[in-house]
PLY file of the C-alpha trace (Angstrom):
ply
format ascii 1.0
element vertex 138
property float x
property float y
property float z
element edge 137
property int vertex1
property int vertex2
end_header
-21.15 3.92 5.85
-18.53 2.98 7.91
-18.76 -0.87 7.38
-19.27 -0.27 3.31
-16.63 2.02 3.79
-13.95 -0.69 5.75
-15.20 -3.11 3.50
-13.67 -1.50 0.31
-10.75 -0.73 1.76
-10.60 -4.21 2.77
-10.94 -5.04 -1.22
-7.98 -2.47 -1.98
-5.80 -4.82 -0.04
-6.54 -8.14 -1.45
-7.69 -7.63 -4.62
-5.27 -4.45 -5.65
-2.32 -4.51 -3.14
-2.26 -9.05 -2.41
-3.48 -10.02 -6.15
-1.98 -6.98 -8.16
-5.07 -6.51 -10.08
-4.57 -2.97 -10.88
-7.88 -2.27 -13.01
-10.08 -2.90 -9.83
-8.42 1.39 -8.58
-10.62 2.42 -11.51
-14.05 1.28 -9.70
-12.42 2.18 -6.02
-10.31 4.74 -6.62
-12.15 8.73 -7.74
-9.61 10.29 -10.45
-7.65 12.98 -8.52
-6.49 10.56 -5.84
-3.61 11.47 -3.98
-1.77 8.46 -1.85
0.35 10.06 0.77
3.22 8.23 1.92
5.89 10.35 3.42
7.16 13.19 1.61
6.50 10.95 -1.25
2.93 12.11 -3.11
1.47 9.65 -5.63
-1.52 11.06 -7.79
-4.69 9.52 -10.00
-4.80 6.11 -11.62
-2.71 5.83 -14.34
0.30 6.72 -10.88
-1.27 4.63 -8.15
-1.19 1.82 -10.90
2.61 2.32 -11.78
3.21 2.30 -8.01
1.39 -1.67 -7.64
2.64 -2.80 -10.17
6.67 -1.60 -8.33
6.24 -3.41 -5.65
4.13 -6.07 -6.37
7.81 -6.11 -9.13
10.28 -5.93 -6.93
7.48 -7.76 -3.93
5.39 -10.77 -6.17
4.54 -12.38 -3.29
3.07 -9.47 -1.34
0.85 -9.96 1.05
-0.80 -6.72 3.54
-2.64 -8.66 6.33
-5.40 -6.34 8.00
-4.27 -5.65 11.93
-6.70 -4.03 13.03
-9.59 -1.88 11.04
-11.79 1.60 12.63
-14.20 3.36 10.29
-16.25 6.82 11.47
-18.29 9.40 9.05
-15.52 8.97 5.29
-12.67 7.99 7.16
-10.63 4.88 7.36
-7.87 3.29 9.38
-6.32 0.72 8.67
-3.57 -1.23 10.61
-1.45 -4.12 8.42
1.38 -6.01 7.90
2.89 -6.29 4.33
5.73 -9.54 3.80
7.34 -10.58 0.83
10.30 -11.97 -0.77
13.05 -9.22 -2.18
12.76 -11.36 -5.70
12.39 -7.66 -7.92
14.28 -4.82 -8.58
12.72 -2.42 -5.56
14.28 1.28 -5.58
16.71 0.86 -7.36
17.94 -2.19 -4.73
18.77 -5.13 -6.90
16.80 -8.68 -5.81
18.17 -10.12 -2.60
15.91 -12.84 -2.02
15.06 -11.58 1.54
11.68 -11.98 3.07
10.90 -8.50 4.45
7.78 -7.27 6.96
7.04 -3.94 7.96
4.75 -2.72 9.69
1.75 0.11 8.60
-1.28 2.46 9.28
-2.91 4.19 5.81
-5.86 6.54 6.59
-8.36 6.55 4.30
-11.03 8.86 3.43
-13.96 7.80 0.78
-16.74 10.12 -0.74
-19.42 8.35 -3.09
-17.44 5.41 -2.68
-14.01 6.37 -4.10
-11.07 6.61 -1.85
-9.94 10.68 -2.11
-7.49 10.86 -0.24
-5.21 8.24 1.57
-2.13 8.54 4.53
0.42 6.31 4.58
2.52 5.72 7.35
5.02 3.13 7.28
8.30 2.07 8.39
10.47 2.75 5.43
13.02 3.29 6.86
12.91 -1.12 8.67
12.28 -1.96 4.85
15.27 -0.49 3.89
16.84 -2.22 6.17
16.13 -5.12 5.65
17.04 -4.97 2.07
20.28 -3.76 2.95
19.86 -0.32 1.96
20.41 2.95 3.19
21.32 3.10 7.07
21.55 -0.63 7.29
23.71 -2.32 9.74
26.55 -5.07 8.24
0 1
1 2
2 3
3 4
4 5
5 6
6 7
7 8
8 9
9 10
10 11
11 12
12 13
13 14
14 15
15 16
16 17
17 18
18 19
19 20
20 21
21 22
22 23
23 24
24 25
25 26
26 27
27 28
28 29
29 30
30 31
31 32
32 33
33 34
34 35
35 36
36 37
37 38
38 39
39 40
40 41
41 42
42 43
43 44
44 45
45 46
46 47
47 48
48 49
49 50
50 51
51 52
52 53
53 54
54 55
55 56
56 57
57 58
58 59
59 60
60 61
61 62
62 63
63 64
64 65
65 66
66 67
67 68
68 69
69 70
70 71
71 72
72 73
73 74
74 75
75 76
76 77
77 78
78 79
79 80
80 81
81 82
82 83
83 84
84 85
85 86
86 87
87 88
88 89
89 90
90 91
91 92
92 93
93 94
94 95
95 96
96 97
97 98
98 99
99 100
100 101
101 102
102 103
103 104
104 105
105 106
106 107
107 108
108 109
109 110
110 111
111 112
112 113
113 114
114 115
115 116
116 117
117 118
118 119
119 120
120 121
121 122
122 123
123 124
124 125
125 126
126 127
127 128
128 129
129 130
130 131
131 132
132 133
133 134
134 135
135 136
136 137
């Protein structure tokens, strides 16, 4: 089961985030999936699709690279690095043309072949600093 769950998370990263195939959300996510990113909660298929579409609007060349994966029982931990060019508006920041790199870790819980929970830990402040947003120097 652990290897199957790891493969599912790899599919999510490759097909949904890297390629923008939002229809895959319906196949791999429970209808009540909650993605928690800091204080933000993204709930259900429509919000997830909207979130990913927003990422890909801001960073059309978005690429997540899996650095490590560990799985046990129904949980998968994935350490990743995201890279992209800020070529569109993102969180109210107009395109800067800057290339960004952000490290993060996801913890996914998968039940009956569907992701039911996802906790995302990423350097949001570092991302905003790279874009010249909040807390940026100079």
